[in-house]
KESE-416734 format. One record per residue (C-alpha): residue number from 1; residue in three letters; x, y, z. Coordinates in nm, 3 decimals. Layout:
<sites>
+------+------+---------+---------+---------+
: resi : resn :    east :   north :      up :
+------+------+---------+---------+---------+
:  NUM :  ala :       X :       Y :       Z :
...
+------+------+---------+---------+---------+
</sites>
This chain:
<sites>
+------+------+---------+---------+---------+
: resi : resn :    east :   north :      up :
+------+------+---------+---------+---------+
:    1 :  met :  -4.403 :   4.779 :   5.606 :
:    2 :  ile :  -4.055 :   4.702 :   5.729 :
:    3 :  ser :  -3.825 :   4.960 :   5.875 :
:    4 :  arg :  -3.458 :   4.936 :   5.958 :
:    5 :  arg :  -3.256 :   5.142 :   6.195 :
:    6 :  ser :  -2.908 :   5.103 :   6.326 :
:    7 :  leu :  -2.843 :   5.044 :   6.691 :
:    8 :  leu :  -2.828 :   5.372 :   6.880 :
:    9 :  ala :  -2.482 :   5.484 :   6.985 :
:   10 :  leu :  -2.502 :   5.324 :   7.326 :
:   11 :  val :  -2.134 :   5.240 :   7.362 :
:   12 :  pro :  -1.877 :   5.512 :   7.289 :
:   13 :  leu :  -1.593 :   5.402 :   7.068 :
:   14 :  thr :  -1.349 :   5.488 :   7.347 :
:   15 :  leu :  -1.484 :   5.184 :   7.534 :
:   16 :  ala :  -1.393 :   4.949 :   7.253 :
:   17 :  phe :  -1.087 :   4.817 :   7.433 :
:   18 :  gly :  -1.222 :   4.802 :   7.784 :
:   19 :  ala :  -1.581 :   4.677 :   7.777 :
:   20 :  cys :  -1.657 :   4.315 :   7.831 :
:   21 :  gly :  -1.806 :   4.219 :   7.660 :
:   22 :  ser :  -4.045 :   3.403 :   5.752 :
:   23 :  asp :  -4.653 :   2.708 :   5.367 :
:   24 :  lys :  -4.931 :   2.939 :   5.300 :
:   25 :  ala :  -4.874 :   3.218 :   5.541 :
:   26 :  ala :  -4.520 :   3.275 :   5.419 :
:   27 :  asp :  -4.645 :   3.303 :   5.062 :
:   28 :  ala :  -4.831 :   3.626 :   5.133 :
:   29 :  pro :  -4.642 :   3.854 :   5.373 :
:   30 :  ala :  -4.790 :   4.191 :   5.455 :
:   31 :  gly :  -4.476 :   4.389 :   5.380 :
:   32 :  ser :  -4.191 :   4.422 :   5.136 :
:   33 :  asn :  -3.881 :   4.207 :   5.144 :
:   34 :  ala :  -3.609 :   4.452 :   5.233 :
:   35 :  pro :  -3.603 :   4.699 :   5.518 :
:   36 :  ala :  -3.544 :   5.065 :   5.448 :
:   37 :  ser :  -3.195 :   5.212 :   5.463 :
:   38 :  ser :  -3.049 :   5.282 :   5.804 :
:   39 :  ala :  -2.837 :   5.547 :   5.970 :
:   40 :  ala :  -2.472 :   5.495 :   6.058 :
:   41 :  pro :  -2.434 :   5.167 :   6.251 :
:   42 :  thr :  -2.274 :   5.129 :   6.590 :
:   43 :  thr :  -1.982 :   4.897 :   6.655 :
:   44 :  ala :  -2.019 :   4.707 :   6.981 :
:   45 :  ala :  -1.764 :   4.638 :   7.248 :
:   46 :  pro :  -1.566 :   4.310 :   7.246 :
:   47 :  thr :  -1.658 :   3.995 :   7.436 :
:   48 :  pro :  -1.428 :   3.695 :   7.484 :
:   49 :  thr :  -1.575 :   3.380 :   7.331 :
:   50 :  glu :  -1.508 :   3.024 :   7.443 :
:   51 :  ala :  -1.532 :   2.711 :   7.231 :
:   52 :  ala :  -1.883 :   2.565 :   7.228 :
:   53 :  thr :  -1.947 :   2.236 :   7.404 :
:   54 :  pro :  -2.288 :   2.090 :   7.308 :
:   55 :  thr :  -2.497 :   1.988 :   7.608 :
:   56 :  asp :  -2.837 :   1.929 :   7.443 :
:   57 :  ala :  -2.846 :   1.594 :   7.267 :
:   58 :  ser :  -3.204 :   1.655 :   7.153 :
:   59 :  ala :  -3.119 :   1.968 :   6.955 :
:   60 :  ala :  -2.987 :   1.997 :   6.600 :
:   61 :  pro :  -2.631 :   1.874 :   6.534 :
:   62 :  ala :  -2.391 :   2.086 :   6.731 :
:   63 :  thr :  -2.224 :   2.384 :   6.571 :
:   64 :  thr :  -1.847 :   2.367 :   6.605 :
:   65 :  glu :  -1.738 :   2.710 :   6.716 :
:   66 :  ala :  -1.434 :   2.852 :   6.546 :
:   67 :  pro :  -1.217 :   3.108 :   6.720 :
:   68 :  ala :  -1.370 :   3.454 :   6.706 :
:   69 :  ser :  -1.266 :   3.633 :   6.389 :
:   70 :  ser :  -1.155 :   3.994 :   6.377 :
:   71 :  ala :  -1.301 :   4.034 :   6.026 :
:   72 :  pro :  -1.593 :   4.280 :   6.011 :
:   73 :  val :  -1.935 :   4.117 :   6.048 :
:   74 :  thr :  -2.280 :   4.275 :   6.018 :
:   75 :  leu :  -2.557 :   4.114 :   6.223 :
:   76 :  arg :  -2.906 :   4.213 :   6.100 :
:   77 :  leu :  -3.158 :   4.147 :   6.376 :
:   78 :  gly :  -3.537 :   4.156 :   6.336 :
:   79 :  phe :  -3.805 :   4.200 :   6.600 :
:   80 :  phe :  -4.149 :   4.355 :   6.656 :
:   81 :  pro :  -4.206 :   4.682 :   6.844 :
:   82 :  asn :  -4.433 :   4.487 :   7.076 :
:   83 :  val :  -4.428 :   4.388 :   7.441 :
:   84 :  thr :  -4.410 :   4.017 :   7.349 :
:   85 :  his :  -4.065 :   4.096 :   7.208 :
:   86 :  ala :  -3.950 :   4.263 :   7.529 :
:   87 :  pro :  -3.607 :   4.091 :   7.545 :
:   88 :  ala :  -3.518 :   4.241 :   7.206 :
:   89 :  leu :  -3.644 :   4.585 :   7.303 :
:   90 :  val :  -3.464 :   4.577 :   7.638 :
:   91 :  gly :  -3.145 :   4.444 :   7.481 :
:   92 :  ile :  -3.133 :   4.734 :   7.240 :
:   93 :  glu :  -3.250 :   5.012 :   7.470 :
:   94 :  lys :  -3.015 :   4.914 :   7.755 :
:   95 :  gly :  -2.719 :   4.846 :   7.525 :
:   96 :  leu :  -2.696 :   4.480 :   7.624 :
:   97 :  phe :  -2.644 :   4.349 :   7.271 :
:   98 :  ala :  -2.382 :   4.619 :   7.212 :
:   99 :  glu :  -2.207 :   4.521 :   7.534 :
:  100 :  his :  -2.172 :   4.157 :   7.433 :
:  101 :  leu :  -2.115 :   4.172 :   7.057 :
:  102 :  gly :  -1.754 :   4.183 :   6.944 :
:  103 :  ser :  -1.585 :   4.506 :   6.839 :
:  104 :  asn :  -1.585 :   4.377 :   6.480 :
:  105 :  val :  -1.964 :   4.330 :   6.479 :
:  106 :  thr :  -2.205 :   4.592 :   6.347 :
:  107 :  leu :  -2.561 :   4.545 :   6.466 :
:  108 :  glu :  -2.843 :   4.659 :   6.239 :
:  109 :  thr :  -3.207 :   4.620 :   6.333 :
:  110 :  ala :  -3.526 :   4.570 :   6.130 :
:  111 :  thr :  -3.878 :   4.589 :   6.269 :
:  112 :  phe :  -4.179 :   4.392 :   6.147 :
:  113 :  lys :  -4.553 :   4.383 :   6.212 :
:  114 :  ala :  -4.605 :   4.009 :   6.150 :
:  115 :  gly :  -4.401 :   3.691 :   6.140 :
:  116 :  gly :  -4.459 :   3.629 :   5.770 :
:  117 :  glu :  -4.277 :   3.952 :   5.694 :
:  118 :  ala :  -3.978 :   3.846 :   5.901 :
:  119 :  ile :  -3.957 :   3.506 :   5.729 :
:  120 :  glu :  -3.981 :   3.673 :   5.389 :
:  121 :  ala :  -3.696 :   3.903 :   5.487 :
:  122 :  leu :  -3.486 :   3.609 :   5.606 :
:  123 :  phe :  -3.550 :   3.426 :   5.277 :
:  124 :  ala :  -3.449 :   3.742 :   5.087 :
:  125 :  asp :  -3.124 :   3.764 :   5.287 :
:  126 :  ala :  -3.237 :   4.095 :   5.439 :
:  127 :  ile :  -3.191 :   3.976 :   5.799 :
:  128 :  asp :  -2.974 :   3.719 :   5.975 :
:  129 :  ala :  -3.177 :   3.661 :   6.291 :
:  130 :  ser :  -3.515 :   3.753 :   6.434 :
:  131 :  tyr :  -3.741 :   3.734 :   6.732 :
:  132 :  ile :  -4.055 :   3.565 :   6.595 :
:  133 :  gly :  -4.356 :   3.352 :   6.685 :
:  134 :  pro :  -4.363 :   2.972 :   6.654 :
:  135 :  asn :  -4.586 :   2.924 :   6.348 :
:  136 :  pro :  -4.394 :   3.157 :   6.116 :
:  137 :  ala :  -4.075 :   2.979 :   6.220 :
:  138 :  ile :  -4.238 :   2.644 :   6.145 :
:  139 :  asn :  -4.359 :   2.776 :   5.808 :
:  140 :  gly :  -4.013 :   2.903 :   5.718 :
:  141 :  phe :  -3.845 :   2.578 :   5.821 :
:  142 :  ala :  -4.098 :   2.373 :   5.622 :
:  143 :  lys :  -4.091 :   2.592 :   5.311 :
:  144 :  ser :  -3.711 :   2.575 :   5.297 :
:  145 :  gly :  -3.700 :   2.197 :   5.344 :
:  146 :  gly :  -3.547 :   2.244 :   5.687 :
:  147 :  asp :  -3.253 :   2.446 :   5.560 :
:  148 :  ala :  -3.322 :   2.815 :   5.622 :
:  149 :  leu :  -3.332 :   2.866 :   5.997 :
:  150 :  arg :  -3.267 :   2.734 :   6.345 :
:  151 :  ile :  -3.431 :   2.822 :   6.676 :
:  152 :  val :  -3.149 :   2.911 :   6.912 :
:  153 :  ala :  -3.337 :   3.028 :   7.223 :
:  154 :  gly :  -3.676 :   3.088 :   7.377 :
:  155 :  ser :  -3.788 :   3.438 :   7.463 :
:  156 :  thr :  -4.152 :   3.475 :   7.569 :
:  157 :  ser :  -4.442 :   3.257 :   7.682 :
:  158 :  gly :  -4.810 :   3.343 :   7.722 :
:  159 :  gly :  -5.002 :   3.662 :   7.655 :
:  160 :  ala :  -5.255 :   3.556 :   7.387 :
:  161 :  phe :  -5.632 :   3.580 :   7.425 :
:  162 :  leu :  -5.960 :   3.561 :   7.237 :
:  163 :  val :  -6.134 :   3.886 :   7.333 :
:  164 :  val :  -6.499 :   3.927 :   7.232 :
:  165 :  lys :  -6.800 :   4.153 :   7.275 :
:  166 :  pro :  -6.957 :   4.125 :   7.622 :
:  167 :  glu :  -7.272 :   3.950 :   7.496 :
:  168 :  ile :  -7.074 :   3.650 :   7.363 :
:  169 :  asn :  -7.045 :   3.385 :   7.634 :
:  170 :  asp :  -6.929 :   3.065 :   7.464 :
:  171 :  ala :  -6.814 :   2.912 :   7.137 :
:  172 :  ala :  -7.171 :   2.864 :   7.017 :
:  173 :  gly :  -7.223 :   3.238 :   7.046 :
:  174 :  leu :  -6.958 :   3.294 :   6.779 :
:  175 :  lys :  -7.157 :   3.133 :   6.496 :
:  176 :  gly :  -7.222 :   3.394 :   6.230 :
:  177 :  lys :  -6.974 :   3.636 :   6.389 :
:  178 :  lys :  -6.662 :   3.800 :   6.249 :
:  179 :  leu :  -6.327 :   3.764 :   6.427 :
:  180 :  ala :  -5.981 :   3.897 :   6.350 :
:  181 :  ser :  -5.630 :   3.754 :   6.374 :
:  182 :  pro :  -5.294 :   3.923 :   6.307 :
:  183 :  gln :  -5.209 :   3.736 :   5.983 :
:  184 :  leu :  -5.316 :   3.424 :   5.796 :
:  185 :  gly :  -5.114 :   3.135 :   5.932 :
:  186 :  asn :  -4.949 :   3.329 :   6.212 :
:  187 :  thr :  -4.940 :   3.193 :   6.566 :
:  188 :  gln :  -5.266 :   3.347 :   6.690 :
:  189 :  asp :  -5.444 :   3.275 :   6.360 :
:  190 :  val :  -5.361 :   2.906 :   6.392 :
:  191 :  ala :  -5.466 :   2.903 :   6.757 :
:  192 :  leu :  -5.801 :   3.063 :   6.670 :
:  193 :  arg :  -5.878 :   2.825 :   6.382 :
:  194 :  ser :  -5.773 :   2.524 :   6.587 :
:  195 :  trp :  -5.991 :   2.624 :   6.883 :
:  196 :  leu :  -6.292 :   2.689 :   6.657 :
:  197 :  lys :  -6.249 :   2.346 :   6.495 :
:  198 :  glu :  -6.227 :   2.176 :   6.834 :
:  199 :  asn :  -6.554 :   2.346 :   6.923 :
:  200 :  gly :  -6.732 :   2.230 :   6.606 :
:  201 :  leu :  -6.713 :   2.557 :   6.413 :
:  202 :  thr :  -6.578 :   2.603 :   6.061 :
:  203 :  ala :  -6.369 :   2.890 :   5.926 :
:  204 :  asp :  -6.202 :   2.891 :   5.585 :
:  205 :  glu :  -5.913 :   3.095 :   5.454 :
:  206 :  ser :  -6.135 :   3.329 :   5.248 :
:  207 :  gly :  -6.345 :   3.443 :   5.544 :
:  208 :  gly :  -6.629 :   3.194 :   5.500 :
:  209 :  gly :  -6.768 :   2.926 :   5.729 :
:  210 :  asp :  -6.952 :   2.938 :   6.058 :
:  211 :  val :  -6.713 :   3.209 :   6.175 :
:  212 :  ser :  -6.557 :   3.466 :   5.943 :
:  213 :  ile :  -6.189 :   3.527 :   6.020 :
:  214 :  val :  -6.033 :   3.849 :   5.894 :
:  215 :  pro :  -5.651 :   3.854 :   5.916 :
:  216 :  gln :  -5.534 :   4.213 :   5.961 :
:  217 :  glu :  -5.287 :   4.428 :   6.150 :
:  218 :  asn :  -5.352 :   4.453 :   6.522 :
:  219 :  ala :  -5.400 :   4.830 :   6.514 :
:  220 :  ala :  -5.673 :   4.787 :   6.251 :
:  221 :  thr :  -5.830 :   4.518 :   6.468 :
:  222 :  leu :  -5.859 :   4.755 :   6.763 :
:  223 :  glu :  -6.022 :   5.021 :   6.546 :
:  224 :  ala :  -6.263 :   4.768 :   6.393 :
:  225 :  phe :  -6.355 :   4.627 :   6.734 :
:  226 :  ile :  -6.430 :   4.972 :   6.877 :
:  227 :  ala :  -6.635 :   5.056 :   6.566 :
:  228 :  gly :  -6.833 :   4.733 :   6.594 :
:  229 :  asp :  -6.711 :   4.600 :   6.260 :
:  230 :  ile :  -6.579 :   4.280 :   6.418 :
:  231 :  asp :  -6.700 :   4.079 :   6.717 :
:  232 :  gly :  -6.366 :   3.978 :   6.861 :
:  233 :  ala :  -6.007 :   3.881 :   6.793 :
:  234 :  trp :  -5.740 :   3.632 :   6.897 :
:  235 :  val :  -5.442 :   3.858 :   6.957 :
:  236 :  pro :  -5.122 :   3.884 :   7.161 :
:  237 :  glu :  -5.053 :   4.141 :   7.424 :
:  238 :  pro :  -5.080 :   4.437 :   7.449 :
:  239 :  trp :  -5.364 :   4.422 :   7.198 :
:  240 :  ala :  -5.576 :   4.192 :   7.412 :
:  241 :  thr :  -5.553 :   4.435 :   7.700 :
:  242 :  arg :  -5.633 :   4.726 :   7.470 :
:  243 :  leu :  -5.941 :   4.549 :   7.332 :
:  244 :  ile :  -6.058 :   4.514 :   7.691 :
:  245 :  gln :  -5.963 :   4.856 :   7.823 :
:  246 :  glu :  -6.041 :   5.064 :   7.514 :
:  247 :  gly :  -6.296 :   4.849 :   7.334 :
:  248 :  gly :  -6.499 :   4.719 :   7.627 :
:  249 :  gly :  -6.431 :   4.356 :   7.538 :
:  250 :  lys :  -6.397 :   4.053 :   7.762 :
:  251 :  val :  -6.178 :   3.744 :   7.757 :
:  252 :  leu :  -6.350 :   3.437 :   7.617 :
:  253 :  val :  -6.031 :   3.228 :   7.594 :
:  254 :  asn :  -5.699 :   3.270 :   7.769 :
:  255 :  glu :  -5.469 :   3.059 :   7.553 :
:  256 :  ala :  -5.263 :   2.964 :   7.858 :
:  257 :  asp :  -5.561 :   2.757 :   7.972 :
:  258 :  leu :  -5.520 :   2.535 :   7.665 :
:  259 :  trp :  -5.161 :   2.431 :   7.737 :
:  260 :  pro :  -5.001 :   2.206 :   8.003 :
:  261 :  asn :  -4.900 :   2.420 :   8.300 :
:  262 :  gly :  -5.011 :   2.724 :   8.101 :
:  263 :  gln :  -4.679 :   2.726 :   7.912 :
:  264 :  phe :  -4.652 :   2.778 :   7.538 :
:  265 :  val :  -4.405 :   2.960 :   7.318 :
:  266 :  thr :  -4.513 :   3.305 :   7.202 :
:  267 :  thr :  -4.175 :   3.434 :   7.083 :
:  268 :  his :  -3.839 :   3.272 :   7.029 :
:  269 :  leu :  -3.511 :   3.369 :   6.863 :
:  270 :  ile :  -3.423 :   3.226 :   6.523 :
:  271 :  val :  -3.103 :   3.257 :   6.322 :
:  272 :  ala :  -3.048 :   3.195 :   5.952 :
:  273 :  thr :  -2.865 :   2.861 :   5.925 :
:  274 :  lys :  -2.600 :   3.000 :   5.694 :
:  275 :  phe :  -2.522 :   3.280 :   5.940 :
:  276 :  leu :  -2.507 :   3.035 :   6.231 :
:  277 :  asp :  -2.268 :   2.812 :   6.035 :
:  278 :  ala :  -2.049 :   3.104 :   5.926 :
:  279 :  his :  -2.048 :   3.301 :   6.252 :
:  280 :  pro :  -2.116 :   3.082 :   6.558 :
:  281 :  asp :  -1.908 :   3.320 :   6.770 :
:  282 :  val :  -2.135 :   3.612 :   6.680 :
:  283 :  val :  -2.447 :   3.404 :   6.750 :
:  284 :  lys :  -2.304 :   3.314 :   7.089 :
:  285 :  gln :  -2.247 :   3.681 :   7.162 :
:  286 :  leu :  -2.604 :   3.757 :   7.051 :
:  287 :  leu :  -2.724 :   3.493 :   7.296 :
:  288 :  glu :  -2.515 :   3.649 :   7.572 :
:  289 :  gly :  -2.697 :   3.976 :   7.510 :
:  290 :  his :  -3.030 :   3.793 :   7.500 :
:  291 :  leu :  -2.965 :   3.627 :   7.836 :
:  292 :  ala :  -2.852 :   3.958 :   7.982 :
:  293 :  ala :  -3.183 :   4.111 :   7.869 :
:  294 :  leu :  -3.377 :   3.826 :   8.032 :
:  295 :  asp :  -3.179 :   3.877 :   8.352 :
:  296 :  tyr :  -3.253 :   4.248 :   8.347 :
:  297 :  ile :  -3.625 :   4.183 :   8.295 :
:  298 :  gly :  -3.626 :   3.944 :   8.589 :
:  299 :  ser :  -3.431 :   4.168 :   8.825 :
:  300 :  asp :  -3.589 :   4.504 :   8.739 :
:  301 :  pro :  -3.940 :   4.466 :   8.591 :
:  302 :  ala :  -4.016 :   4.837 :   8.625 :
:  303 :  gly :  -3.692 :   4.934 :   8.452 :
:  304 :  ala :  -3.756 :   4.676 :   8.182 :
:  305 :  gln :  -4.104 :   4.812 :   8.116 :
:  306 :  ala :  -3.961 :   5.162 :   8.087 :
:  307 :  ala :  -3.698 :   5.036 :   7.841 :
:  308 :  val :  -3.962 :   4.857 :   7.634 :
:  309 :  asn :  -4.178 :   5.168 :   7.620 :
:  310 :  ala :  -3.882 :   5.387 :   7.528 :
:  311 :  gln :  -3.798 :   5.162 :   7.232 :
:  312 :  ile :  -4.160 :   5.140 :   7.120 :
:  313 :  glu :  -4.179 :   5.520 :   7.122 :
:  314 :  lys :  -3.858 :   5.552 :   6.921 :
:  315 :  ile :  -3.988 :   5.309 :   6.658 :
:  316 :  thr :  -4.355 :   5.406 :   6.639 :
:  317 :  gln :  -4.337 :   5.765 :   6.769 :
:  318 :  lys :  -4.597 :   5.675 :   7.030 :
:  319 :  lys :  -4.562 :   5.533 :   7.381 :
:  320 :  met :  -4.788 :   5.271 :   7.529 :
:  321 :  lys :  -5.007 :   5.380 :   7.816 :
:  322 :  asp :  -4.844 :   5.274 :   8.141 :
:  323 :  glu :  -5.159 :   5.093 :   8.256 :
:  324 :  val :  -5.174 :   4.895 :   7.931 :
:  325 :  leu :  -4.809 :   4.796 :   7.954 :
:  326 :  ala :  -4.837 :   4.697 :   8.320 :
:  327 :  ala :  -5.150 :   4.487 :   8.261 :
:  328 :  ser :  -4.995 :   4.317 :   7.957 :
:  329 :  trp :  -4.671 :   4.243 :   8.143 :
:  330 :  lys :  -4.854 :   4.037 :   8.404 :
:  331 :  asn :  -4.968 :   3.794 :   8.134 :
:  332 :  leu :  -4.620 :   3.725 :   7.998 :
:  333 :  thr :  -4.330 :   3.506 :   8.107 :
:  334 :  phe :  -3.985 :   3.577 :   7.966 :
:  335 :  thr :  -3.768 :   3.268 :   7.941 :
:  336 :  ala :  -3.478 :   3.122 :   7.744 :
:  337 :  asp :  -3.664 :   2.788 :   7.737 :
:  338 :  pro :  -3.810 :   2.747 :   7.385 :
:  339 :  ile :  -4.087 :   2.520 :   7.526 :
:  340 :  ala :  -4.036 :   2.276 :   7.240 :
:  341 :  ser :  -4.340 :   2.062 :   7.319 :
:  342 :  ser :  -4.570 :   2.351 :   7.236 :
:  343 :  leu :  -4.395 :   2.409 :   6.903 :
:  344 :  lys :  -4.467 :   2.053 :   6.797 :
:  345 :  gln :  -4.833 :   2.092 :   6.893 :
:  346 :  ser :  -4.855 :   2.426 :   6.709 :
:  347 :  ala :  -4.736 :   2.251 :   6.395 :
:  348 :  ala :  -4.995 :   1.975 :   6.444 :
:  349 :  asn :  -5.265 :   2.240 :   6.489 :
:  350 :  ala :  -5.161 :   2.418 :   6.167 :
:  351 :  glu :  -5.174 :   2.087 :   5.981 :
:  352 :  ala :  -5.518 :   2.008 :   6.123 :
:  353 :  val :  -5.667 :   2.337 :   5.998 :
:  354 :  gly :  -5.510 :   2.304 :   5.653 :
:  355 :  leu :  -5.247 :   2.577 :   5.683 :
:  356 :  leu :  -4.943 :   2.349 :   5.684 :
:  357 :  asp :  -4.852 :   2.032 :   5.502 :
:  358 :  pro :  -4.711 :   1.756 :   5.726 :
:  359 :  val :  -4.358 :   1.850 :   5.823 :
:  360 :  asp :  -4.073 :   1.683 :   6.007 :
:  361 :  leu :  -3.935 :   1.941 :   6.251 :
:  362 :  thr :  -3.624 :   1.740 :   6.335 :
:  363 :  gly :  -3.329 :   1.978 :   6.332 :
:  364 :  ile :  -3.523 :   2.300 :   6.384 :
:  365 :  tyr :  -3.352 :   2.356 :   6.719 :
:  366 :  ser :  -2.985 :   2.438 :   6.766 :
:  367 :  leu :  -2.947 :   2.492 :   7.140 :
:  368 :  asp :  -2.587 :   2.395 :   7.203 :
:  369 :  leu :  -2.455 :   2.751 :   7.226 :
:  370 :  leu :  -2.740 :   2.854 :   7.457 :
:  371 :  asn :  -2.688 :   2.554 :   7.681 :
:  372 :  glu :  -2.316 :   2.625 :   7.708 :
:  373 :  leu :  -2.398 :   2.974 :   7.834 :
:  374 :  leu :  -2.664 :   2.844 :   8.072 :
:  375 :  ala :  -2.423 :   2.589 :   8.213 :
:  376 :  ala :  -2.159 :   2.857 :   8.269 :
:  377 :  ala :  -2.421 :   3.054 :   8.462 :
:  378 :  gly :  -2.515 :   2.752 :   8.672 :
:  379 :  gln :  -2.858 :   2.723 :   8.511 :
:  380 :  pro :  -3.021 :   2.403 :   8.380 :
:  381 :  ala :  -3.007 :   2.316 :   8.011 :
:  382 :  val :  -3.311 :   2.353 :   7.789 :
:  383 :  ala :  -3.427 :   2.091 :   7.541 :
:  384 :  gly :  -3.547 :   2.079 :   7.184 :
:  385 :  phe :  -3.653 :   1.760 :   7.010 :
+------+------+---------+---------+---------+
</sites>
């Protein structure tokens, strides 16, 4: 199920002149293509935009930024109501996107439960940009022959775990057991299948093999784990923490332990290529809001957690427990670095478990606009490949 809502009226119109500124997984999304209708959109305050100067030679060919247009533009942004998408939630709740988007830009938002849904929506021209995990982005890039999308910034690293029943102590103890993942071919699903294969266990797409994998929504996974219908799950935060706190589970694998320096991409920001080509000034403004959200998270973690919880409540009508949010937050790193090396390995893992045909990811990154903003802030550039 996909829902759309317009950005809340965070910036009064009287400020308009003074403010400154979805391979196999994608074939079977869990929701419909188009988000539901939204309420009246909010027009954001203007931000001056400078010409882009590419600084990342390893990224996709640079986008030449045209002068900002005064013509009306609608930016349709997707994200999940989940702590791993905190920069999106903070950016909306604190009005940071509204502050940086031009006065001619209308921001509309769409929420998703899994990356395949977001890619399907992007393919259907229902969204222009989205916060999303690495494997759905890879799937979308591959399925479109490299044309549909570009990764323009990192967002979140870490926060994924295999949580199991207390009596399971190693990989061998999983033989004959049933595990869950959020969606076939999504980031955690690929990580689970890859780890099982490395440990000599089989798992096919239909739920057969040494270990039965059941792709399902995370809320259903929690219920099934508590009921004893599954033996564990590879899930992102806050669901890993909830499986532990509410389901009595324990961590068998912290995915951070599988990556160099514990760093791997959990969420990044993608933009439809045609929108990036048509509106580089708007994408730059979106990135300004994204960086402002990252700065806010870094400078005021407590305030950021409150903002995340406020947005989650507005979207789902239910707040996260403070102790769940706080415990989940400790397992996450929020960064503009897309951690490109982990994306390449995620693609290799998906290929190895039969969920992705070999794909050349050259051109998936377009980091020139981000690096221009980082340079202006005195921060080091980030790299793609």
